[in-house]
C-alpha positions as CSV (number, residue, x, y, z in Angstrom):
1,X,0.0,0.0,0.0
2,X,2.8,2.3,0.9
3,X,4.5,1.8,-2.6
4,X,1.2,2.5,-4.4
5,X,0.9,5.8,-2.6
6,X,4.5,6.8,-3.4
7,X,4.0,5.8,-7.1
8,X,0.7,7.8,-7.2
9,X,2.4,10.8,-5.6
10,X,5.3,10.7,-8.2
11,X,2.9,10.4,-11.1
12,X,0.8,13.4,-9.9
13,X,3.9,15.6,-9.2
14,X,5.5,14.8,-12.6
15,X,2.5,15.8,-14.8
16,X,2.2,19.4,-15.8
17,X,-0.6,21.8,-16.7
18,X,-1.2,22.3,-20.4
19,X,-2.1,25.6,-22.1
20,X,-5.7,25.9,-23.0
21,X,-5.3,28.7,-25.5
22,X,-6.3,27.9,-29.0
23,X,-3.8,28.1,-31.9
24,X,-4.4,31.3,-33.8
25,X,-4.2,31.0,-37.6
26,X,-4.1,34.3,-39.4
27,X,-5.8,34.2,-42.7
28,X,-3.5,35.1,-45.6
29,X,-4.8,36.9,-48.7
30,X,-3.1,37.1,-52.0
31,X,-4.0,40.1,-54.2
32,X,-3.1,40.4,-57.9
33,X,-3.4,43.6,-59.8
34,X,-3.2,43.3,-63.6
35,X,-2.8,46.5,-65.6
36,X,-2.8,46.7,-69.4
37,X,-1.0,49.6,-71.1
38,X,0.5,50.6,-74.4
39,X,4.3,50.6,-74.7
40,X,5.8,53.0,-77.3
41,X,8.5,51.3,-79.4
42,X,10.4,53.4,-81.8
43,X,11.0,51.9,-85.3
44,X,14.5,51.3,-86.4
45,X,16.5,54.0,-88.1
46,X,15.9,54.7,-91.8
47,X,18.5,55.5,-94.4
48,X,18.9,57.2,-97.8
49,X,21.7,57.0,-100.3
50,X,22.3,59.3,-103.3
51,X,24.9,59.1,-105.9
52,X,25.3,62.2,-108.1
53,X,27.3,62.5,-111.3
54,X,28.4,66.1,-111.9
55,X,30.3,67.6,-114.8
56,X,31.5,71.1,-115.8
57,X,30.9,72.7,-119.1
58,X,33.3,75.0,-121.0
59,X,32.1,78.1,-119.1
60,X,32.9,76.4,-115.8
61,X,29.3,75.8,-114.9
62,X,28.4,72.7,-112.9
63,X,25.9,70.4,-114.6
64,X,24.1,67.5,-113.0
65,X,24.6,64.7,-115.4
66,X,22.7,62.0,-113.6
67,X,21.8,60.8,-110.0
68,X,20.7,57.6,-108.4
69,X,18.8,57.6,-105.2
70,X,17.9,54.7,-102.8
71,X,15.8,55.2,-99.7
72,X,13.4,53.4,-97.4
73,X,9.6,53.9,-97.4
74,X,9.5,56.3,-94.5
75,X,11.9,58.9,-95.9
76,X,11.0,61.9,-98.1
77,X,13.8,63.6,-100.0
78,X,14.2,66.7,-102.1
79,X,17.1,67.4,-104.5
80,X,17.9,70.9,-105.7
81,X,20.8,72.2,-107.9
82,X,21.0,76.0,-107.5
83,X,22.2,78.6,-110.0
84,X,25.6,79.1,-108.2
85,X,26.4,75.4,-108.3
86,X,25.1,74.6,-104.9
87,X,23.7,71.1,-104.5
88,X,21.0,70.8,-101.8
89,X,19.7,67.5,-100.7
90,X,17.0,67.5,-98.0
91,X,16.0,64.4,-96.1
92,X,12.9,64.3,-94.0
93,X,12.3,61.2,-91.9
94,X,8.7,60.6,-91.3
95,X,8.0,59.8,-87.7
96,X,6.7,56.3,-87.1
97,X,6.1,54.7,-83.7
98,X,4.6,51.4,-83.0
99,X,2.5,50.9,-79.8
100,X,2.5,47.4,-78.5
101,X,0.1,46.3,-75.7
102,X,1.8,45.1,-72.6
103,X,0.4,43.5,-69.4
104,X,1.8,44.2,-66.0
105,X,0.9,42.2,-63.0
106,X,1.6,43.1,-59.4
107,X,1.1,40.3,-56.8
108,X,0.7,41.3,-53.2
109,X,1.1,38.2,-50.9
110,X,0.4,37.7,-47.3
111,X,-1.8,40.7,-46.6
112,X,-2.7,39.9,-43.0
113,X,-5.8,41.4,-41.4
114,X,-6.6,41.5,-37.7
115,X,-8.4,38.5,-36.2
116,X,-10.2,38.8,-32.9
117,X,-9.5,35.8,-30.6
118,X,-11.5,35.3,-27.5
119,X,-9.2,34.9,-24.5
120,X,-10.2,33.1,-21.4
121,X,-8.1,33.9,-18.3
122,X,-7.6,31.5,-15.4
123,X,-9.9,28.7,-16.5
124,X,-9.1,25.5,-14.7
125,X,-9.6,22.2,-16.5
126,X,-11.1,19.1,-15.1
127,X,-7.7,17.4,-14.8
128,X,-6.3,20.4,-12.9
129,X,-9.3,20.1,-10.5
130,X,-8.3,16.4,-10.0
131,X,-4.7,17.4,-9.3
132,X,-5.7,19.9,-6.7
133,X,-8.0,17.4,-5.0
134,X,-5.3,14.7,-5.1
135,X,-2.7,17.1,-3.8
136,X,-4.9,18.1,-0.8
137,X,-5.6,14.4,0.0
138,X,-1.9,13.6,-0.1
139,X,-1.2,16.6,2.2
140,X,-3.7,15.3,4.7
141,X,-2.2,11.8,4.5
142,X,1.3,13.2,4.9
143,X,0.2,15.3,7.9
144,X,-1.4,12.3,9.6
145,X,1.8,10.2,8.9
146,X,4.0,12.9,10.4
147,X,1.6,13.3,13.4
148,X,1.7,9.5,14.0
149,X,5.5,9.5,13.8
150,X,5.6,12.4,16.3
151,X,3.4,10.4,18.7
152,X,5.6,7.3,18.5
153,X,8.7,9.3,19.2
154,X,7.2,10.8,22.4
């Protein structure tokens, strides 16, 4: 009987109280924002090539004998041979820009928002009530044992 009480006392003293608070899970929200826009892309550079064949007459006047011109579709040119022998070649590049649709997406992850959690303070569980009751019983038994030993000694 004595060993049963000692084993019971050791088992009760070794056990611990557990936490009764619930695990809090915070909801996580993922938000995606997709925005479409037009991106301006400049077209590659254009070019023009002109080859002119000039000659002089007996009076030292410059004459345009022949010219060849190569150019791309978006270039406008003008050729002028002035009276004083000045050759003017004007190139106008027509502006051309291409707009390509683009899609941007922004992802916001883990946007936490507050969650109310009810908190109970100092709630004793049934097992804790049992431990208190068993502890009081063991204290009474120990007090009676000590009182008996004191009486035997006197």
